C-alpha positions as CSV (number, residue, x, y, z in Angstrom):
1,M,28.9,-42.0,16.3
2,H,30.6,-45.6,16.3
3,L,29.7,-49.2,17.2
4,F,31.8,-51.8,17.9
5,A,31.8,-55.3,16.9
6,G,34.7,-57.1,18.6
7,N,37.6,-55.1,18.3
8,Q,36.4,-53.1,15.1
9,A,34.9,-49.7,15.1
10,V,32.3,-49.0,13.1
11,K,30.8,-45.6,11.9
12,I,27.0,-45.5,11.9
13,L,26.6,-41.9,11.3
14,H,29.0,-39.0,10.5
15,D,28.7,-35.3,9.8
16,I,25.2,-35.5,10.8
17,S,24.2,-31.5,11.7
18,F,21.1,-29.9,11.6
19,E,18.3,-28.1,13.4
20,V,14.5,-28.8,13.5
21,S,11.7,-25.7,14.3
22,A,8.6,-25.6,17.0
23,K,6.0,-27.4,15.7
24,Q,7.9,-28.8,12.4
25,V,7.3,-32.4,10.9
26,L,10.2,-33.7,9.5
27,A,10.4,-36.6,8.2
28,I,13.3,-38.9,7.7
29,V,13.9,-40.9,4.8
30,G,16.8,-43.1,3.1
31,P,17.5,-46.8,2.3
32,S,17.7,-49.4,4.7
33,G,20.8,-49.8,6.8
34,S,21.5,-45.4,6.2
35,G,21.2,-44.9,9.4
36,K,17.6,-43.5,10.8
37,S,16.1,-44.8,13.5
38,T,20.0,-44.8,14.5
39,L,20.0,-41.1,14.6
40,L,16.0,-41.0,15.9
41,G,17.1,-43.4,18.7
42,L,20.0,-40.6,19.9
43,L,17.6,-37.5,18.9
44,A,15.7,-39.2,22.0
45,G,18.3,-39.9,24.3
46,L,17.7,-43.4,23.7
47,D,21.1,-43.8,21.8
48,R,24.5,-41.8,23.2
49,P,26.6,-40.7,20.1
50,T,30.2,-41.4,20.3
51,H,31.2,-38.0,18.9
52,G,29.0,-34.7,19.1
53,S,26.0,-33.3,20.8
54,I,22.1,-33.0,21.1
55,H,20.3,-30.3,22.3
56,I,16.9,-30.3,23.4
57,H,15.0,-26.8,24.4
58,G,18.4,-25.8,25.4
59,T,19.3,-28.9,27.2
60,N,22.9,-31.1,25.7
61,I,21.1,-34.6,26.6
62,S,23.8,-36.3,25.7
63,T,25.7,-35.0,28.7
64,L,22.7,-36.3,31.5
65,A,23.0,-38.9,33.6
66,E,20.7,-42.1,32.6
67,S,18.1,-40.9,35.5
68,A,17.8,-37.7,34.2
69,M,17.6,-38.1,30.6
70,A,14.8,-40.6,31.9
71,H,12.7,-37.6,33.7
72,F,14.1,-35.1,30.1
73,R,12.1,-38.1,28.4
74,R,9.4,-38.3,30.1
75,Q,8.8,-34.2,30.3
76,H,9.7,-33.7,26.8
77,I,9.5,-36.5,24.5
78,G,7.0,-39.2,22.9
79,Y,7.9,-41.7,21.0
80,V,5.9,-44.3,18.7
81,F,7.4,-47.7,18.0
82,Q,7.1,-49.6,15.0
83,A,6.7,-53.1,17.0
84,F,4.1,-51.4,19.3
85,H,6.3,-52.4,22.4
86,L,2.9,-52.4,24.3
87,I,2.9,-54.1,28.0
88,P,1.4,-57.2,27.6
89,T,-0.4,-57.9,30.9
90,L,-2.3,-54.2,30.9
91,T,-4.7,-53.5,29.2
92,A,-4.6,-50.8,26.4
93,L,-6.3,-47.9,29.0
94,E,-3.2,-49.2,31.5
95,N,-0.8,-48.7,28.8
96,V,-1.8,-45.4,27.9
97,A,-2.0,-44.3,31.5
98,L,1.2,-45.5,32.3
99,P,3.6,-42.6,31.9
100,L,1.5,-40.3,34.3
101,D,1.0,-43.5,36.9
102,L,4.6,-43.3,36.8
103,Q,5.0,-40.4,37.8
104,G,2.3,-39.7,40.5
105,I,-0.1,-38.3,38.3
106,A,-3.8,-38.8,39.4
107,T,-5.6,-37.4,36.2
108,G,-3.9,-40.3,34.2
109,E,-6.8,-42.7,33.7
110,E,-9.4,-39.7,32.8
111,R,-6.8,-38.6,30.3
112,A,-6.2,-42.0,28.6
113,K,-10.0,-42.4,28.0
114,T,-9.8,-39.2,26.4
115,L,-6.9,-40.1,23.9
116,L,-8.5,-43.4,23.1
117,Q,-11.8,-41.9,22.3
118,A,-9.7,-39.5,19.8
119,V,-8.4,-42.8,18.5
120,G,-11.5,-44.7,17.9
121,L,-10.8,-47.5,20.8
122,E,-13.3,-46.6,23.5
123,R,-14.2,-49.6,23.1
124,R,-11.4,-51.6,23.7
125,F,-10.3,-49.8,27.4
126,H,-10.5,-52.8,29.0
127,H,-8.6,-55.3,25.8
128,Y,-5.3,-57.0,26.4
129,P,-2.9,-56.4,23.1
130,I,-3.2,-59.6,22.3
131,Q,-6.8,-59.0,21.7
132,L,-6.0,-56.0,19.2
133,S,-5.4,-55.8,16.0
134,G,-1.9,-54.4,14.4
135,G,-3.5,-50.6,13.9
136,E,-5.5,-50.7,17.5
137,Q,-2.6,-51.5,19.0
138,Q,-0.5,-48.9,16.8
139,R,-3.7,-46.5,18.1
140,V,-3.2,-47.7,21.6
141,A,0.4,-47.0,21.1
142,L,-0.2,-43.2,19.3
143,A,-2.1,-42.4,22.6
144,R,0.2,-43.5,24.8
145,A,2.7,-40.7,23.2
146,F,0.8,-38.3,23.5
147,I,-0.6,-38.6,27.2
148,S,2.3,-36.7,28.3
149,Q,1.4,-33.8,26.0
150,P,5.2,-33.9,24.7
151,P,6.5,-30.7,22.8
152,L,8.6,-33.6,20.6
153,L,7.3,-36.5,19.4
154,F,9.3,-39.4,17.1
155,A,8.0,-42.1,15.1
156,D,10.0,-44.8,13.9
157,E,7.9,-46.6,10.7
158,P,5.1,-46.1,12.4
159,T,3.0,-47.5,9.3
160,G,6.0,-50.1,8.8
161,N,3.9,-53.1,10.3
162,L,0.1,-52.2,9.0
163,D,-1.9,-52.5,5.3
164,S,-1.7,-49.9,3.2
165,A,-5.5,-49.2,4.5
166,T,-4.5,-49.0,8.8
167,G,-1.5,-47.3,7.9
168,N,-3.6,-44.3,6.6
169,L,-5.5,-44.0,9.3
170,V,-2.6,-43.8,11.4
171,I,-0.9,-41.5,10.0
172,D,-4.2,-39.3,9.9
173,L,-4.7,-40.0,13.6
174,L,-1.2,-39.6,14.0
175,W,-1.2,-36.0,12.0
176,Q,-4.3,-34.8,13.8
177,L,-2.7,-35.6,17.6
178,H,0.1,-33.4,16.3
179,E,-1.7,-30.4,15.6
180,Q,-4.1,-30.6,18.0
181,H,-1.1,-30.7,20.7
182,D,1.4,-28.1,18.4
183,S,3.9,-31.3,18.6
184,T,7.0,-31.2,17.0
185,L,6.9,-34.8,15.2
186,I,9.8,-36.6,13.5
187,L,9.4,-39.5,11.8
188,V,11.7,-42.2,9.9
189,T,10.2,-43.7,6.9
190,H,10.5,-45.7,4.0
191,D,6.5,-44.8,2.5
192,T,7.2,-41.7,0.1
193,V,3.6,-40.6,0.0
194,L,3.8,-40.1,3.7
195,A,7.3,-38.4,3.6
196,A,6.1,-36.0,1.5
197,R,2.8,-34.7,4.1
198,A,6.0,-33.8,6.1
199,Q,7.4,-29.9,5.8
200,R,10.9,-30.9,5.4
201,I,12.6,-34.0,4.0
202,L,15.9,-35.2,5.6
203,T,17.4,-37.8,3.4
204,L,20.7,-39.8,4.8
205,R,22.8,-42.0,2.8
206,D,26.1,-44.4,4.5
207,G,25.5,-42.4,7.9
208,A,25.1,-38.7,6.2
209,I,22.7,-36.4,4.9
210,V,22.8,-36.2,1.2
211,N,19.5,-34.1,0.9
212,D,17.6,-31.6,3.3
213,T,14.3,-30.1,1.1
214,S,10.8,-29.4,1.7
215,P,8.2,-31.6,-0.2
216,P,5.9,-29.0,-2.7
217,S,2.5,-28.1,-2.0
């Protein structure tokens, strides 16, 4: 993939090719600037590759129009951002229920309550993001990512803005939800302890895969 700065093309990723099995947990690691978050954004259809293709469940998402990609994402993909990306004017309950509300699914609120309870926020239904701690906001983001029961979940540095104790709690919840929903989990992280919990570790350097390993049990 290339980005363009003025008339100068900057190669971000090159010679990237890999497959991920259903229900697998894959950690993408590497130094800052190696292309980890760019790769995750491409896999989720948030960005488009300038060359090559990305196939999810038999669909080449690289060729989908924006509206079709948005529909595909709602059906198949959950995404947890490092910066939470909650809507400040919506309560925790409304933030979690939003993906189902946008699809016209009437059970959104009840399912949102169940997921917020699962992440320990049953007392925070009607709180706004500004009234929540960073760890609580990330737990709301986790619940929102799972509201549509997506088979594929992406997480970009899910503990990057959290202290170690809160980060460990969020990761335990992420793994718990992943196992309960039989989802495929692909995450970007600088945390070696977190990466070691994955079934497979993909290491990037200078926009290329330099290692593809399974950590010891």
